[in-house]
C-alpha positions in Angstrom: 50.2 -7.1 51.2 48.7 -8.3 54.3 45.7 -10.6 54.2 42.5 -9.7 56.1 42.3 -11.4 59.3 39.1 -12.9 60.6 37.9 -12.3 63.9 37.4 -15.2 66.2 33.6 -14.0 66.9 32.8 -13.5 63.3 30.8 -16.7 61.6 28.7 -19.5 62.2 30.2 -22.3 63.7 29.0 -25.6 62.2 27.0 -26.6 65.6 25.2 -23.8 65.2 24.3 -24.1 61.7 23.6 -27.7 62.8 21.0 -26.6 65.3 19.2 -24.5 62.9 19.0 -26.9 60.6 17.2 -29.0 63.1 14.7 -26.5 64.4 13.7 -25.7 60.5 13.9 -29.6 60.0 11.1 -30.0 63.2 9.2 -27.3 62.0 8.8 -28.7 58.8 8.1 -32.1 60.0 4.9 -30.3 62.1 3.8 -28.6 59.0 3.5 -31.8 57.2 1.5 -33.5 60.0 -0.8 -30.7 60.0 -1.2 -30.8 56.3 -1.8 -34.7 56.5 -4.4 -34.4 59.0 -6.5 -31.5 57.1 -6.2 -33.3 53.7 -8.1 -36.3 55.8 -10.5 -34.3 58.0 -11.6 -32.0 54.6 -12.1 -35.8 52.7 -14.2 -37.1 55.6 -16.4 -33.8 56.0 -17.3 -34.3 51.8 -18.0 -37.4 52.3 -20.5 -36.6 55.4 -21.7 -33.4 53.5 -22.5 -36.2 50.3 -24.0 -38.3 52.3 -26.1 -35.9 54.4 -27.6 -34.5 50.4 -28.4 -38.2 49.8 -30.1 -39.0 53.3 -32.0 -35.5 52.5 -33.0 -36.2 48.9 -34.8 -39.7 49.8 -36.6 -37.6 52.5 -37.8 -35.3 49.8 -38.7 -37.7 47.4 -41.0 -39.6 49.9 -42.4 -35.7 50.8 -42.8 -35.5 46.8 -44.8 -39.0 47.0 -47.2 -37.7 49.7 -48.3 -39.5 52.7 -50.3 -42.0 51.0 -47.9 -43.3 48.4 -44.6 -42.9 50.7 -43.3 -46.4 50.9 -39.7 -48.0 52.4 -37.0 -48.2 49.9 -33.7 -49.0 49.8 -30.4 -48.5 47.6 -26.6 -48.1 46.7 -25.5 -44.6 45.4 -21.6 -44.7 45.0 -19.8 -45.7 48.1 -23.0 -45.2 50.0 -26.0 -47.6 51.2 -29.1 -45.8 52.1 -32.8 -47.1 53.6 -35.4 -45.5 53.7 -38.2 -46.4 55.9 -41.5 -45.1 56.1 -43.4 -46.7 59.3 -46.9 -45.4 60.5 -46.6 -42.5 64.2 -50.7 -42.4 64.4 -53.0 -40.1 64.1 -52.6 -39.3 60.0 -48.8 -39.3 60.6 -46.0 -41.3 58.9 -42.4 -41.2 60.2 -39.8 -41.1 57.8 -36.3 -42.5 58.6 -33.5 -42.2 56.4 -30.3 -43.9 57.2 -26.9 -43.5 54.9 -23.9 -45.7 55.6 -20.3 -45.9 53.9 -17.5 -46.6 54.8 -14.3 -44.4 54.9 -10.9 -44.8 55.2 -11.8 -48.1 56.7 -13.5 -47.1 59.5 -17.6 -47.6 59.3 -19.7 -44.3 59.2 -23.5 -43.6 59.3 -26.1 -40.7 59.8 -29.5 -40.8 60.3 -32.6 -38.1 58.6 -35.7 -38.1 60.5 -39.1 -36.4 59.5 -42.8 -36.6 59.9 -45.6 -36.4 57.0 -48.9 -35.8 57.7 -52.3 -36.7 56.2 -52.5 -32.8 54.9 
């Protein structure tokens, strides 16, 4: 009985295997970085959406109160500090300015929503 001979071109060398593992590893690390950034972006966007909803709620509260009863106010809702300022804009108009501020991952963030109320 003779043992089967291995062709010198058959199989994978250790260097080829290591090179393939390095390429796969780089791909996995890249995907991991993309996932981390995506997760952070989703968190920031979610916080911005909640802040915008809070600001819009304060604008609507001023509208419901009406031209004569809308007043400046401020408060805290979770991680958000909000402030509503109602000022006379002249000629039967009031400017309602709502600012919302919060800190996201150590970075101060904020937004502002403005609208006008009329006497009618």
